[in-house]
C-alpha positions as CSV (number, residue, x, y, z in Angstrom):
1,X,230.0,11.6,-109.3
2,X,233.7,10.9,-110.7
3,X,234.3,9.3,-113.9
4,X,236.9,8.4,-116.5
5,X,236.1,9.6,-120.0
6,X,239.1,7.6,-121.6
7,X,239.0,4.7,-118.9
8,X,240.5,2.1,-121.9
9,X,244.5,4.3,-120.5
10,X,244.3,1.9,-117.6
11,X,245.4,-1.2,-118.9
12,X,248.6,0.7,-119.0
13,X,249.0,-0.1,-115.5
14,X,249.8,-3.7,-116.5
15,X,252.8,-2.5,-117.3
16,X,254.0,-2.2,-113.4
17,X,254.2,-6.6,-114.3
18,X,257.5,-6.3,-116.0
19,X,258.8,-2.7,-114.1
20,X,258.6,-4.3,-110.9
21,X,259.6,-7.5,-112.1
22,X,262.6,-5.7,-113.7
23,X,263.6,-3.7,-110.4
24,X,264.1,-7.3,-108.6
25,X,266.1,-8.3,-111.6
26,X,268.4,-5.5,-111.0
27,X,268.6,-5.8,-107.6
28,X,269.7,-9.3,-107.4
29,X,272.1,-9.4,-110.5
30,X,274.2,-6.5,-110.6
31,X,274.8,-5.4,-106.8
32,X,277.7,-5.5,-106.3
33,X,278.7,-8.6,-104.1
34,X,281.1,-10.5,-102.4
35,X,281.8,-14.0,-101.5
36,X,281.4,-14.9,-98.0
37,X,281.9,-18.3,-96.3
38,X,279.0,-17.1,-93.5
39,X,277.2,-14.4,-92.8
40,X,276.1,-14.9,-89.2
41,X,278.1,-11.8,-88.1
42,X,275.8,-9.2,-90.2
43,X,272.2,-10.8,-88.7
44,X,272.1,-8.5,-86.3
45,X,272.7,-5.6,-87.9
46,X,269.5,-3.2,-89.1
47,X,269.5,-2.8,-92.6
48,X,270.7,0.7,-94.1
49,X,268.5,3.8,-94.3
50,X,269.7,4.1,-97.4
51,X,268.5,0.5,-98.5
52,X,264.9,1.3,-97.0
53,X,265.1,4.8,-98.7
54,X,266.1,3.6,-102.6
55,X,262.8,1.0,-102.1
56,X,260.8,3.8,-101.5
57,X,262.2,6.2,-104.3
58,X,261.4,3.3,-106.5
59,X,257.6,3.0,-105.3
60,X,257.2,7.0,-105.8
61,X,258.4,6.7,-109.5
62,X,255.6,3.8,-109.4
63,X,253.2,6.0,-108.4
64,X,254.4,8.7,-110.1
65,X,253.8,6.7,-113.2
66,X,250.0,6.0,-112.1
67,X,248.9,9.7,-111.6
68,X,250.6,10.1,-115.4
69,X,248.2,6.9,-116.2
70,X,245.3,8.4,-114.5
71,X,245.8,12.0,-116.0
72,X,245.4,10.0,-119.4
73,X,242.1,8.9,-118.6
74,X,241.0,12.4,-117.8
75,X,239.0,12.2,-114.6
76,X,236.2,14.3,-114.4
77,X,233.4,15.2,-111.7
78,X,230.0,15.6,-112.4
79,X,228.6,18.2,-110.0
80,X,225.2,17.6,-110.2
81,X,221.9,15.8,-112.3
82,X,219.6,18.4,-113.7
83,X,215.6,17.5,-114.5
84,X,214.2,20.7,-117.4
85,X,211.1,21.1,-119.0
86,X,212.3,21.5,-122.5
87,X,210.2,21.7,-125.6
88,X,210.9,19.9,-128.7
89,X,209.2,18.4,-131.9
90,X,210.5,17.4,-135.6
91,X,210.0,20.5,-138.1
92,X,210.9,20.3,-141.9
93,X,212.3,23.7,-143.2
94,X,210.9,23.4,-147.7
95,X,212.2,26.9,-148.5
96,X,211.5,28.1,-152.3
97,X,214.8,28.6,-154.1
98,X,213.0,29.3,-157.5
99,X,214.9,32.5,-159.3
100,X,211.7,34.4,-158.2
101,X,212.7,34.5,-154.9
102,X,215.7,36.8,-155.8
103,X,212.8,39.6,-156.7
104,X,213.6,42.9,-154.6
105,X,210.2,43.4,-152.8
106,X,212.0,42.2,-149.5
107,X,215.8,43.5,-148.5
108,X,217.9,42.9,-149.8
109,X,215.7,40.4,-152.2
110,X,213.0,37.3,-150.9
111,X,215.7,34.2,-150.2
112,X,218.0,35.9,-148.7
113,X,215.4,37.9,-146.0
114,X,214.4,34.5,-145.4
115,X,217.2,33.1,-144.9
116,X,218.1,35.3,-142.3
117,X,214.9,34.6,-140.8
118,X,215.0,30.8,-141.2
119,X,218.1,31.3,-139.6
120,X,216.6,32.9,-136.7
121,X,214.2,30.2,-135.9
122,X,216.7,27.4,-135.5
123,X,218.7,29.1,-133.6
124,X,216.3,29.2,-130.8
125,X,215.2,25.7,-131.3
126,X,217.6,23.9,-129.8
127,X,215.7,20.2,-128.7
128,X,214.4,20.3,-132.0
129,X,215.1,17.6,-135.2
130,X,215.3,20.3,-138.0
131,X,215.8,18.8,-141.6
132,X,215.9,21.6,-144.6
133,X,214.7,20.7,-148.1
134,X,215.4,22.7,-150.9
135,X,213.0,22.7,-153.6
136,X,211.9,24.8,-157.2
137,X,212.1,22.6,-160.4
138,X,212.6,19.9,-158.2
139,X,213.5,19.4,-154.9
140,X,216.6,17.4,-152.5
141,X,217.2,17.2,-148.8
142,X,219.9,19.6,-148.1
143,X,220.0,18.4,-144.3
144,X,218.7,15.3,-142.9
145,X,217.3,15.0,-139.3
146,X,219.5,17.0,-137.2
147,X,219.6,18.4,-133.4
148,X,223.3,20.2,-135.1
149,X,221.9,23.9,-135.1
150,X,225.3,24.9,-136.3
151,X,225.3,22.7,-139.4
152,X,221.9,23.8,-140.0
153,X,222.6,27.6,-139.9
154,X,226.0,26.8,-142.6
155,X,223.9,25.0,-144.6
156,X,220.6,28.2,-144.8
157,X,224.3,30.4,-145.5
158,X,224.6,28.6,-148.3
159,X,221.9,28.0,-150.3
160,X,221.2,29.7,-153.2
161,X,218.8,29.8,-156.6
162,X,221.5,27.8,-158.8
163,X,221.1,24.9,-156.8
164,X,218.5,23.5,-158.5
165,X,216.6,23.7,-162.2
166,X,214.0,27.1,-161.9
167,X,210.5,26.6,-161.3
168,X,208.0,25.9,-158.4
169,X,207.8,22.2,-157.6
170,X,205.4,22.6,-154.5
171,X,204.0,19.0,-154.7
172,X,207.7,17.7,-154.9
173,X,209.1,19.8,-151.9
174,X,206.1,18.5,-149.5
175,X,206.9,15.1,-150.7
176,X,210.5,14.9,-150.4
177,X,209.9,16.9,-146.8
178,X,207.4,13.8,-145.6
179,X,210.4,11.2,-146.4
180,X,212.4,13.3,-144.5
181,X,210.4,13.8,-141.4
182,X,207.6,10.5,-141.4
183,X,209.8,8.1,-139.8
184,X,210.8,10.6,-136.6
185,X,209.7,9.7,-132.8
186,X,208.6,13.2,-131.9
187,X,204.6,13.2,-131.3
188,X,204.5,16.6,-133.2
189,X,205.6,16.8,-136.4
190,X,205.3,19.4,-138.7
191,X,207.1,21.4,-142.4
192,X,206.9,25.0,-142.8
193,X,207.0,25.5,-146.7
194,X,208.1,28.8,-147.7
195,X,207.3,29.9,-151.2
196,X,206.5,32.8,-153.3
197,X,204.5,31.5,-156.5
198,X,202.3,28.6,-157.4
199,X,203.0,24.9,-158.4
200,X,204.1,24.7,-161.7
201,X,205.9,21.7,-162.3
202,X,206.8,18.5,-160.6
203,X,205.8,14.8,-160.1
204,X,203.5,15.1,-157.3
205,X,200.7,17.7,-157.2
206,X,200.6,19.6,-154.3
207,X,197.2,18.4,-152.8
208,X,198.2,15.0,-153.1
209,X,201.3,15.5,-150.8
210,X,198.9,17.3,-148.4
211,X,196.6,14.4,-147.6
212,X,200.0,12.1,-147.8
213,X,201.3,14.4,-145.3
214,X,197.5,14.0,-143.2
215,X,197.8,10.0,-143.0
216,X,201.3,11.0,-141.1
217,X,200.0,13.0,-138.6
218,X,202.2,16.0,-140.0
219,X,201.1,19.4,-140.2
220,X,202.2,21.8,-142.8
221,X,202.5,25.6,-142.5
222,X,202.4,27.3,-145.4
223,X,204.0,31.5,-145.9
224,X,203.2,33.0,-148.9
225,X,206.5,35.6,-150.0
226,X,205.5,38.4,-151.5
227,X,203.9,42.4,-151.4
228,X,201.5,43.0,-152.2
229,X,201.0,44.7,-155.7
230,X,203.9,44.3,-158.0
231,X,207.7,43.9,-157.2
232,X,211.1,44.0,-159.0
233,X,211.5,40.3,-160.3
234,X,215.4,39.3,-162.1
235,X,213.9,38.7,-165.9
236,X,217.8,38.3,-167.0
237,X,221.5,38.5,-167.2
238,X,223.2,41.2,-168.6
239,X,226.6,40.8,-171.0
240,X,228.6,41.6,-167.2
241,X,227.0,39.2,-165.7
242,X,224.1,41.5,-164.1
243,X,220.6,40.7,-163.3
244,X,218.7,42.6,-164.8
245,X,215.2,43.1,-162.9
246,X,211.6,44.2,-164.1
247,X,208.7,45.5,-162.0
248,X,205.8,42.6,-162.6
249,X,202.4,41.4,-160.6
250,X,203.3,39.2,-157.4
251,X,201.4,36.0,-157.8
252,X,200.8,33.8,-154.9
253,X,198.6,30.8,-155.0
254,X,197.2,31.7,-151.8
255,X,194.1,29.4,-152.1
256,X,196.1,26.5,-153.2
257,X,198.3,27.3,-150.3
258,X,195.0,27.6,-147.2
259,X,193.9,23.9,-148.7
260,X,197.8,22.7,-147.9
261,X,197.5,23.8,-144.7
262,X,193.6,23.0,-143.8
263,X,194.1,19.7,-145.2
264,X,197.1,18.8,-142.8
265,X,195.7,21.0,-139.8
266,X,198.2,23.6,-140.6
267,X,198.1,27.3,-141.1
268,X,198.5,29.5,-143.6
269,X,200.4,32.7,-143.3
270,X,201.0,35.7,-146.1
271,X,204.5,37.4,-145.4
272,X,204.6,41.0,-147.5
273,X,207.4,42.3,-146.1
274,X,210.7,40.6,-144.0
275,X,209.3,42.1,-140.3
276,X,205.8,39.9,-141.3
277,X,208.3,37.1,-142.3
278,X,209.9,37.5,-139.1
279,X,206.5,37.2,-137.0
280,X,205.3,34.4,-138.7
281,X,208.2,32.3,-137.7
282,X,207.8,33.3,-133.8
283,X,203.9,32.4,-134.1
284,X,204.9,28.7,-135.9
285,X,207.5,28.7,-133.2
286,X,204.9,29.2,-130.5
287,X,203.0,26.7,-131.9
288,X,205.1,23.8,-132.7
289,X,205.7,23.1,-129.4
290,X,206.0,19.6,-126.9
291,X,207.1,19.4,-123.6
292,X,209.5,16.6,-122.6
293,X,210.9,16.2,-119.5
294,X,214.9,15.7,-119.6
295,X,217.5,14.3,-117.1
296,X,221.0,14.8,-117.6
297,X,223.9,15.8,-116.0
298,X,225.0,19.4,-115.5
299,X,228.3,21.3,-114.2
300,X,230.8,18.9,-115.3
301,X,234.4,19.7,-114.8
302,X,237.5,17.7,-115.4
303,X,239.6,16.5,-112.6
304,X,243.0,16.3,-113.3
305,X,245.0,18.9,-111.6
306,X,244.9,16.9,-108.5
307,X,247.2,14.1,-109.8
308,X,249.0,16.2,-111.9
309,X,250.6,17.8,-108.8
310,X,250.6,14.7,-107.5
311,X,253.1,13.5,-110.5
312,X,255.3,16.7,-110.3
313,X,255.9,15.6,-106.4
314,X,256.6,12.4,-106.3
315,X,258.6,12.7,-109.8
316,X,260.9,15.8,-108.2
317,X,261.2,13.7,-105.0
318,X,262.3,11.1,-106.5
319,X,264.5,12.7,-108.8
320,X,266.4,14.8,-105.7
321,X,266.7,11.5,-104.2
322,X,268.6,9.6,-106.6
323,X,271.4,12.9,-107.3
324,X,271.3,13.2,-103.3
325,X,271.3,10.7,-100.7
326,X,271.2,8.0,-103.4
327,X,273.7,9.3,-105.4
328,X,276.7,6.7,-106.2
329,X,279.6,6.3,-108.7
330,X,279.5,3.7,-111.0
């Protein structure tokens, strides 16, 4: 199948009308003439080949202009249709960006480990609508629902703990994620909530938010991030701007996270290190997919080279004729 990417340029063919009109007018007014009483003596003479060639050269110039217009339209060839079975769904990644996510039980810290694994997860979901929600003491949408993986990956890379007021508003994070995903058209909708603490602020209670998600048919997969026992937590910043750490017990409200997941038909995961976190995302990747049949064009290629060669050849022949066989001295 062939098509033009910019068919609007075809309107330039309208220029042929004034160009041809100018050519005819020029023949009648600018050619040298001689007044004679009658031309009967010349009626039997054949038309000069130079006269014929002059019209042919003009036609070649018009054809060259036509080729240039077609090139501007950018002709393309679509070689085939492809019907493929893809797997896609609507997903919101709700990421905790509270200060405790800087704890050093993950390398280099919990937040960077979560960002790296989330980036790998997003990179593999080429047919999904995915949004990114951040929460700490409050919540907001960093990236709305999109299939642009590059935008998502760039946004994840820029996430840090200074974007929001400190705290852990899990309920608010879920509520914001619900607002992002509830109107999606996919049959399967899910929220991946990643946090390392317990709800200690916010307007919406986590279980209330989970019940709202269930009403919309949204599953919530909760991930508790943190090693067992204790971990180096950030506690202060010294005069030089360096973060000071202190080893403190790891406290994650696993009971609440399990109940949130169970209320919506989701699942709770505990990630005690970066490798386990990566395995958690792999398991979610296997769970949350919907099969879809997608039909699309494949092997689309630009096909302007024949027109470019024709343009160059016609223009070259016209110029050679003008300066050789049809050359005239004013």
